[in-house]
C-alpha positions, 0 to 999 in steps of 0.5 A: 045291030047292037048300037044302033040307037047311038047311028047319028052320032057315030055319023058325026066328026066329033064327041057329042055332050048333053043329054041321051035319050033312055035308052042311050043312058041304059045301054052305056050305063045299065045299072047306075042309068037312072043316076047319070044326068049328062052325059059326054060321048067320045069318038074313037078315031075318024066316025068313031072307027074304033069305038068311044068313051062315055063319059056320065055325070049325075049333074044334068048341066055338067055335061052340056052342048054349048061347052067347048069340047077341044080337050075331049076331042085331044082326050079321044085323038090322043086314046084311038092313038093308043089303040091304033098302035096295040 
């Protein structure tokens, strides 16, 4: 499937921050992929059942595995809640 490069993330339980594989970056950011240094992936709904949000930064250190993901998780919950209402 188109989302196969994200299979591990989609089975996870929360946001993921840091570097992504070239195939993931190309899928998400297409023509701008080369400009993306780091990424935050935020699932929408349990196991990303509603999809996910990808936020890219040109700064390779902006999003990293050691950062707090509480805010990103809350944003994901709010967006998922809004989508479920429609």
